[in-house]
N, C-alpha and C positions, 0 to 999 in steps of 0.2 A: 469237387463236388457244391454245388450248389444249390439253394432254392429258387424256385421260381416265383415266389412270391415277393414282395416286400412290405415295410412299413404302408406305403401307400395305396394298397390293397385294400387297407381297413379303415372307417373312419379315425378322425381327430383322435385322440384320447385316450383308444382301444389301447388294453395294457398288455403289454407281455412278459409271463414270468417263468417262473423254476419251483418248484415243491418238492419239500422232504416233509418226514415225521421226523418226530424227537425220538423216539425210540428205535426206529430205524438207524439213524447216524450217530445219536450223542453219544452214546453208551454207558447202560444203567449203572458201571460199577461205579462212578465217579459223582463229586459234589452233593453226597449227602442222600441220595435218592434212595427210595425205597424198595421196595421187592411189587413188581408186579405178577398177574396172575398170565400175562406172558414170558417172567423169566419161568414159572412151574411148567405150564407147558412145553417150554424147550427143553429145559430139566428130565421132561420125560420121554424115556428111549423109542424111538419109531415116528415123532411128533412134528421133527424141526430136520430135516435134509443134512446128513452130515453130523448131526449130533448138536450145530451150529445155533447161537444164542445170539442176544444183544449186548451184554456187557462190555463191551469193547464198540462194536460196530465199527463207526467210520472215526471213531473218537471227535468227533463234530467239538463234545464240550470243552478242548482245548483249543482246537484246530478252526474255531471257527471263524476268525479273520481272515484268514487264507481261502474260507472256503464261499465268502461272503464275497472278499476279491475277484471270484471267479462270476458271481453274478453278475458284479458291476461291471467287468472290464466284456461279459457278453455283449452288455447293453440294453439287459432287462430292465424295466421298469420297476417290476416289483418280486417281492422273494416270499411266497408260500413255508410257512412254519407248524408248527404247533408247538404246545406244551405240557411237558410230562405230568400229569397227574400225581403221579411216582413220585415226581422229583420232587415237585410244589407240598403235596402233603404227600409223605411219605407212609403216613397210615391213615390217609383218607380223610385223616382230618385234622391233627396240628402241622402248623405251617414249617418249611424247612427255609430258613432267610438264603440257604445258599442257592436252593432251589429260583426262589424270585430273583435272588442278585446278578443268575445267570441269565434269566430274560431279560433283566431291566438291561444291561451290557448288550448282549444280543439284538434288542429294539434299536439300542443308538449308534450300535456298530451297520444297521441297515441306515437307516436315517443317516450315518456321517457316508453312508456311498450314495446318497439318493435315492433307495430303493423303498417301494412303500412297503411295510411290512401288513403280510396278509394272515391275519391270526386261526389258526384252526384249535378250538381249546381242548379237545379227543379226540386222538387218533389211536386207541385202542389200547392204553395202559393201562387198566384199571387197579388201583393199589389192591396187593394181597389181603388185606385185611378188609375189603371192600366183598372182596371176592369170598371169602370166608363166610363172608353173611349172605351170602345167596348171589352177589354180583349183581348184574341186570334183572333175573329173574325175582327180585326183592327193591319195590317200590321204592324205600330208604335211598336206595342210590341213586334214583332221579334226585330227591332231595340233596344229597351228599353234593352230588356236578353242579347245583346252583352256585351252592356255598364257597365247592373251586371254582366256578366261573367268578363270583363277586371278586374273589382274591384276588386271581389270576389281573382281572381287568382294575381292579384297585390300586396295582402297583404300575402298568404298561398299558392299560386302556387309552391314555391323555393321547398316546403316539402310535397307537396303530392305524393301518388307514382302515380296515374293515376285520370283522369277528365271525365266524364261524361256530355254532355249537358243537358240533360233531361232524365226523366224518365219516361217510359211509355207514349208518345206521342197519343196512340189511347184511352187510358184514359182520358187524357189533353182534347182531340179534340172529340172524338164519344162516349165515354160514357157519359160525361158532353157538349154535344153541342146538339148531338141528340135523347140520349136514356135519358138524364137528371137526372141520378144517381145519379153524382156526380157533386161539384161546377163548374159553374153557374146554372147548373139545368135546362138548356135549353132545347126545344125540337121542333129543328129549321134547315132543311136543311140547309139551307144557311151560318146560323152562322158555322153549322159544316164542310161544305164544307172549308169556309172560317179556321177555325180552323183545319181543316186537313193539309192544307199547311205551314198555319202563325208558325205553332207549328216546323215543318221541316223546314223553313226557318230561323226562329230560332237558330236552330241547327249548319245549316250553316253558321250565321250571326255569331256565338258564336266562332265555332270553327277557322273560317277565323282570328278571333278580337283574338281569344288567339296563332295562329301560328304566328301570324304580333308581336309578345308581344314574341316570343322566347319560348311557353309553350308547353312540347311534351306528349304523352301517352294519347293522346285523342278519344273519342268513345262516343258514345248514349246508353240505355236501351231501348230497345223496350221489349214490353210483348206480349207475342207468343203464340195462342193456336192452339190446334191440332184438327180441324173442321172434322166430318166425319160425311157420309150420312145418316141418320134414316135408310134409306133400300135399295133397289138395285133399285127403280125406277131411272128414270131419271130426272125427277123434284127435287126429295132429295139431287141427284149428284150434280147438276146444285145451291140449294140453298146451299149446303154447301160450295163450289166453290166461291159461290156469299159472304159469311162470312169470306172464306178464305183469300179472296180481299179484304175486309176491315179494318180485323186485323192486315195479316200477310202481302201480296203481299204489297198492296199502301206504306208500311214503309220501307220493303225491297228492292222491287224494285227501289222506289226514292232515296234509300241511295246506295245502288251499282249501281248505273246508268243505269238504264233501265225506267225511268220516273213512271209514274203513269198508274197501267194496265190498258188496255183499256174498259175490260168491268165493272170498276167500275166508270170510269172518263168518260164515256157516259152517266150515271145517274148522275153525282158531275156536269160538265161540265158547265149548267146553270147557275150553284150557285158558282163557284170559281172566285179567284178574277179576274179580268184583269191584264194581261200579267203574270199568272203565270209560265207558258212556261220558261220563261228567267229565272226563278232563279233555274232551275234543275240543271245548271254545281255546282251553289254554296252547294245547297243541298247535293250533292252526293261529295264532296271534300273528297278524299282518309283518312282513318280511321287510327289509330293503333290499336285500336282493339273493339267490339262488345260485349255490354251485351244483355243480356236475362233471361228477368225473364218468366219460367214458374210454373203454379200450377195445370192445368185440362184438359181435353178435353172438345169440346162441338157436341153435336150429335145433327144433323140440318134437320130440314123439311124444305120441302114446306111451304109456306101458299098464295096460289093463291087468297083467297080474299081478301087480305091487298096491301097496295099498296110498292113500291117499300123499301126497300129491298125483300119486300114477302116473307120470311122467318119465322120461329118460333123453341126455343130450345126445343128439347125433353129430359124427365130427362132420363137419361140411369141407365143400372141397378148395376153397380161397386158401392161399399161402399163406401162413402162420408164423407166428413169434417163436422165443425159445420157449414161451410159456405152455405154447400151444394154442396160441389164440388165434382166431379168424381176423386177418388183416380187410375191416368193410368200413371204409370210411363214410361210407355213403349211410350206415348206421348214424352218424353221430350229427349230422343235418335233420335227418330224419327225427332223431331225439329232439332238436332242439326246437324245431318247426312246431312237433306235437308239443313240447313245455308249453311252450307259448300260447299256440292256440287254445288248448285245451283245461289249462291250467293256470302260468302264469301273466298271461296278457303281457301287458309292457312292463313287467318285472324285469331289471336288469339282471341276465343271464351271465355267467362265468363258467368257463370250463376251468372247475380248478385241478383236473388231474386229466391226463390223454399221452402216452407211450408206448414203450414197446421195449420189452426186454431181448436182448443178442446175445450169443458166446461170441464178447469183443475180448480180443488179444490185443496186446501190445505187439509191436514189431517193428523195429528200429525206432522205438520213442512214439509213435504215432499209432493211433487206432483210426483203420479205414472202415467206419460203420454206415457206407453206405447208402446200406439196409434201411437203416433209421433215418438217414435224411430223404429218403424216397417216404416214408412212414408220416412224419412230420408235414412234406412238402403236402401228401395227401389230404394229411386230417385239418390243415390251415386251411387248404380250398375245398374241404367241406364246411368248417368255420364260414368262411367268406360264402358262398351258398345260400348259408342258414340268415346269413346278414340280411342278401340280397331277398329273401322271402320274405323277410319283415321281423325276424328274431330279434328284441335289442340287446345282441348279444357285446359284452363292456372287456372282455380278456380272454385271453387262451396262456394256463402255466401248464411246461410241460413238466411229465413227472419222469425220472428224477433229476434234478441238479446231480447227484453222484451214486453210482454204485454204490448199493447198501444192502441193510439187512431183510431179505424178502421174504419176512413172516417165515410161513412151511417150507418155504424153497431156501432157505440158509442164504450163503452167498454167492449160490451157486448162478441166480438167474441176475444179469446185469439192465437195469433199466436207463442208467445215468448218462448224460451229455458229459459226464467227467467219468473216466476211471478210477477205480481205487485199485490198489493194491494190498489190500488187506494186511499183509505181513510187513509192508513195510511204511505202512499211508502213504507213499508217494499217490497224487493226483496227476494225472492226465488226462488234457481236454480233448476229446475225441471227435472227428472232422464232422461231427453235428455240431457241437459246440460251436465249432468253426465256423460252419454254415449261419447258423443261429446268430452268429455274431458279425458276418456280414451281412446280413440280409438286416439287423437293428440297426448296423448303423448308418445303413443307407441313407 
């Protein structure tokens, strides 16, 4: 199994990397880490498949040297990781020296292997002490995030290649406060509207604090989904635009200075925090790069019997991953071209996550994930198509390096290039890891 593309198909200096997130791999039981709202969510029956949690995960806290060897040995240029807010500040305020020491060692270990550290400050593990005070529905959490950003960057900011403030604010806010699928598991339009604003305010305050401290190469990571109508019916077309507004335009418009889209704001404004418009200048402060996470498209139909947003997802006809997500690489090139054309211009873009889950099994010491090899090949081709169309795309990170704690799906769904046996913590590079290694070393 091999990939059809090589490094030579991409511009000089194009970065290839693998990505992970702290709560999904480190093990929240270790190193003085405090409780996060994901620990509470996972401890509540019915929230996470099989009652799984992130207390041990991949034990990356103790095994990071070997895991980084896998990144280096595959020939990757960069490694995208996140810092656990609950590990660095267990109560959301006081610093845990063990937590900072761990990330200090981790960054040094990346550099020792010739890897560029791509830091994401927040990938969803909000300290429980802040969740107790309302979490992302509380404006004060944004201020606390800026303090957290300053503390982390004060320790490792001199050695990271790039820093993103927040990973996937749509998931932090909408998926978690309106749809209820992720921690804190709310279905509350008022909390959701406030979280939709406060998570972007946290980004703005974080950028402001880091700029003031002299840090550069700052960005944010947005998860974007291609929304397509289920039919030519005007109601379905309008429904797809509504979902596009919630998932894509809300964040893109705000970050790039256009304010919140009026069609969505019209529904959310009664629930928004007072004076939110005064924060928009801070939220739209200039960035150095934008990260885009892309996995699939959604086919949307109108649901006229439902309350706003009065939409429903329709199962599409394309082949699907273990997550049930359609494999639609054209959506990646479409979104990259759209973001460059309508929002970012020549700002550097990076695909910070793209990958697929599959029911991978170790057979005779190997994992034959031909489906993933084909998936990667098609999405790399889509990225190359976007570059050919003039998009200033600078890098591509596969999600994920390791099989890990896949949030509400626990340990059943496997996205990794490397198989993890959770009982023994044995790592087995899959065929996709070997295919990428061969491509990157050509």
